[in-house]
C-alpha positions as CSV (number, residue, x, y, z in Angstrom):
1,M,1.9,-23.9,18.4
2,S,-0.5,-21.7,16.5
3,P,0.4,-20.9,12.8
4,T,1.6,-17.9,13.6
5,G,4.3,-19.4,15.6
6,R,2.7,-18.0,18.9
7,P,2.8,-20.3,21.7
8,E,-0.8,-21.7,22.5
9,G,-2.8,-19.8,25.2
10,E,0.1,-17.7,26.6
11,Q,-1.0,-15.0,24.5
12,R,-4.7,-15.3,25.3
13,S,-4.0,-15.8,29.0
14,A,-1.9,-12.7,28.8
15,Q,-4.4,-10.3,27.7
16,R,-7.4,-11.7,30.0
17,E,-6.0,-11.5,33.0
18,G,-2.6,-9.4,32.9
19,P,-0.2,-8.9,35.8
20,P,-1.9,-9.1,39.1
21,F,-1.0,-5.8,39.9
22,S,-1.0,-2.4,38.3
23,A,2.4,-1.0,39.3
24,P,3.4,2.1,36.4
25,Y,5.5,0.8,34.1
26,Q,8.6,2.8,33.9
27,P,10.2,3.4,30.7
28,S,14.0,3.1,29.5
29,A,16.0,6.4,28.8
30,A,16.2,5.5,25.1
31,A,12.3,5.3,25.3
32,A,11.7,7.7,27.2
33,A,14.2,9.7,24.1
34,G,11.9,8.9,21.4
35,R,13.2,6.3,20.1
36,A,14.9,7.6,16.9
37,D,15.8,3.8,15.9
38,F,12.2,3.2,15.6
39,A,11.7,5.4,11.8
40,T,14.8,3.8,10.9
41,L,14.6,0.2,11.1
42,S,11.1,0.2,10.0
43,T,11.6,1.1,7.0
44,W,13.3,-2.3,6.4
45,I,10.3,-4.1,7.5
46,A,7.6,-5.1,4.6
47,P,4.2,-3.9,5.5
48,G,2.1,-6.8,7.0
49,A,4.7,-8.4,8.0
50,R,4.9,-10.9,11.0
51,V,7.4,-9.1,13.6
52,L,8.5,-10.2,17.0
53,D,10.0,-7.7,19.2
54,L,12.0,-9.3,22.4
55,G,12.1,-7.3,25.1
56,C,9.5,-5.0,24.3
57,G,9.0,-3.2,27.4
58,D,5.8,-0.9,26.8
59,G,5.1,-2.4,23.2
60,S,6.1,1.2,22.1
61,L,7.8,-0.3,19.2
62,L,5.2,-3.1,18.1
63,S,2.5,0.0,18.4
64,Y,4.6,2.2,16.0
65,L,5.3,-0.5,13.4
66,A,1.2,-1.5,13.3
67,R,0.4,2.0,13.0
68,E,3.3,2.2,10.0
69,R,3.2,-0.8,8.7
70,Q,0.4,-2.6,9.0
71,T,2.6,-5.3,11.2
72,V,1.2,-8.4,12.8
73,G,3.3,-7.9,15.8
74,Y,4.0,-10.2,18.9
75,G,6.1,-9.1,21.6
76,I,8.1,-11.0,25.1
77,E,8.6,-9.1,27.8
78,I,9.6,-10.1,31.3
79,D,9.0,-7.1,33.8
80,D,5.0,-7.2,35.2
81,A,4.5,-3.7,34.4
82,G,5.6,-3.9,31.1
83,V,3.6,-6.6,29.9
84,L,0.5,-4.5,31.8
85,A,1.3,-1.4,29.7
86,C,1.4,-3.5,26.6
87,I,-2.0,-4.9,27.4
88,R,-3.4,-1.6,27.7
89,Q,-1.9,-0.7,24.3
90,G,-3.4,-3.5,22.9
91,V,-0.3,-5.2,21.9
92,N,-0.1,-8.8,21.9
93,V,2.2,-10.1,24.5
94,V,3.9,-13.3,25.7
95,Q,5.6,-12.9,29.8
96,S,8.8,-15.0,29.2
97,D,12.3,-14.8,29.7
98,L,14.6,-14.4,27.0
99,E,17.7,-15.9,28.6
100,S,15.5,-19.4,28.4
101,G,15.3,-19.1,24.3
102,L,12.9,-19.1,21.8
103,A,12.0,-22.6,22.4
104,G,8.0,-22.4,21.9
105,F,8.3,-20.6,18.5
106,G,8.9,-22.7,15.3
107,D,11.8,-22.0,12.4
108,A,10.7,-19.1,10.2
109,S,7.7,-18.3,12.4
110,F,8.6,-14.7,11.7
111,D,9.1,-12.3,8.7
112,C,11.5,-10.4,11.2
113,V,13.0,-10.8,14.8
114,I,13.9,-7.3,16.4
115,L,16.1,-7.0,19.8
116,S,15.9,-3.7,20.2
117,Q,18.5,-1.7,22.8
118,T,18.4,-5.2,25.0
119,L,21.7,-6.5,23.4
120,Q,23.7,-5.2,26.1
121,A,21.5,-6.7,28.8
122,M,21.3,-10.3,27.5
123,R,23.8,-12.9,29.5
124,H,24.1,-15.1,26.4
125,T,24.5,-13.2,23.6
126,E,25.1,-16.1,20.8
127,A,22.7,-18.1,21.6
128,I,20.0,-15.2,21.7
129,V,20.9,-14.1,18.2
130,A,21.0,-17.8,17.2
131,E,17.5,-18.4,18.3
132,M,16.2,-14.9,16.2
133,L,17.9,-16.1,13.1
134,R,16.5,-19.7,13.7
135,V,12.3,-18.3,14.4
136,G,13.2,-15.1,11.7
137,R,13.9,-14.9,8.1
138,D,15.3,-11.3,9.2
139,A,17.2,-10.5,12.2
140,I,17.2,-6.6,13.4
141,V,19.5,-5.6,16.7
142,T,19.8,-2.0,17.6
143,F,22.3,-1.0,20.6
144,P,24.4,1.5,22.1
145,N,27.9,2.1,20.7
146,F,30.3,1.9,23.5
147,G,32.8,3.4,21.2
148,H,32.1,6.4,20.9
149,W,34.2,9.1,21.6
150,S,32.7,10.6,24.6
151,H,32.9,7.0,26.0
152,R,36.5,6.9,25.3
153,L,37.3,10.6,26.7
154,Q,35.4,9.4,29.9
155,I,37.5,5.9,30.4
156,L,40.7,7.6,29.7
157,R,39.8,9.9,32.6
158,G,39.5,6.7,34.7
159,R,35.6,6.6,35.1
160,M,32.8,4.2,33.5
161,P,31.2,5.5,30.7
162,V,27.8,7.7,31.4
163,S,25.7,9.2,28.1
164,S,22.2,9.7,27.4
165,A,22.6,6.1,25.2
166,L,23.9,4.8,28.3
167,P,22.6,6.8,31.4
168,Y,23.4,4.6,34.3
169,Q,26.3,4.2,36.7
170,W,28.5,0.9,37.2
171,Y,26.8,0.2,40.0
172,D,23.4,-0.1,38.8
173,T,23.4,-0.5,35.4
174,P,21.8,-3.4,33.9
175,N,24.1,-3.4,30.7
176,I,26.6,-6.8,31.1
177,H,27.8,-6.9,27.6
178,L,28.7,-3.7,26.0
179,C,30.0,-3.9,22.4
180,T,31.1,-1.3,19.7
181,V,29.7,-0.8,15.9
182,A,33.5,-2.7,15.3
183,D,32.5,-5.1,17.3
184,F,29.7,-6.5,16.5
185,D,30.5,-6.0,12.7
186,A,33.2,-8.8,13.5
187,F,30.7,-10.9,15.8
188,L,28.4,-11.2,12.4
189,A,31.3,-11.3,10.4
190,E,32.7,-14.7,12.1
191,R,29.4,-16.6,12.2
192,G,28.7,-16.1,8.5
193,C,25.9,-13.6,8.6
194,T,25.2,-11.6,5.8
195,V,24.9,-7.6,7.0
196,E,21.4,-6.5,4.6
197,D,21.6,-3.0,6.5
198,R,23.2,-1.0,8.4
199,V,22.8,2.2,9.9
200,V,24.6,4.3,13.3
201,L,23.0,7.4,14.3
202,S,24.0,10.3,16.2
203,G,21.6,13.0,17.3
204,G,19.0,11.1,15.3
205,R,21.3,11.8,12.5
206,A,23.0,9.0,10.1
207,V,26.6,9.0,10.2
208,A,28.5,8.0,7.7
209,L,32.0,8.9,8.1
210,L,33.8,7.2,11.1
211,P,30.9,5.5,13.0
212,N,32.5,3.5,15.4
213,L,34.1,6.8,17.1
214,R,31.2,9.4,16.3
215,G,27.6,7.5,16.3
216,E,25.6,6.9,19.2
217,L,22.9,4.6,18.1
218,A,24.0,1.3,16.1
219,I,20.8,-0.4,14.3
220,Y,21.6,-4.0,12.2
221,R,19.5,-5.9,9.7
222,F,21.3,-9.3,9.1
223,R,20.4,-12.9,7.7
224,R,21.9,-16.1,7.9
225,A,24.3,-16.4,4.8
C-alpha cells in the first residue's frame, strides 16, 4: 500500500497496459445528461483533497474535480471500456469489483470517498457504505430519488417507473436497491451517521419544499458520528 492509500502496482499496471481491447465506453444516462450533481458536490471538497471515486465510469467526475478543485483522485471501475476511457483521460484507475470491498485501502486513506449514482446498483449497500466511512473521512453519495412524484404516479398506473433519472425498463435495469430521500435519511440515522450536507435537485436546481416528493436526484455528505 502506498502512502496515498493506493494498492501498490495495480494503478501503474492499469496505466501502462490498459484493457486488451478498445471497445467504446457507453456512458450512463446520468453521465450523458451532464451530471448536475458534479457542481454541487465539488463545493464540499477542499482544494487539493485526496478523493476516491467508486464506480468511476469514464472518469468524468475525477477529471472535473481535478480541474475545479485540484484534487488528487483515484477511481475504481470494473468495466473494461470504462477503465480504458479513464486512462485516455489521464485518470488514475484501479480495475476492481466494488462488491468485493475496499480491503486494499487503509483506514482514513482519503479525505473523501464518493459513490455517485451507483448506490442503487450495489448488492451489498450496508457493506459498501461502511467501507466508505472506513477509508474516507467524509462520504458523498448521490442517487436517483425513487420517491419522486412521477415515479409514484407510474406505480399507481401499475407500471414500473421510467424517467430521465431512472431510464431503464424493468427487464434491463442494473438497479436493484432503489430508495427514496426519506429511506436514506432513515438509513443514516439508524447507523448513527452525521449528515453534514444534503441537497436534492430537480431539473438541476435545489428543491427545498417537499424534497422527497419533488426531488429527482439526492446528494449527501456524511461521516461517522
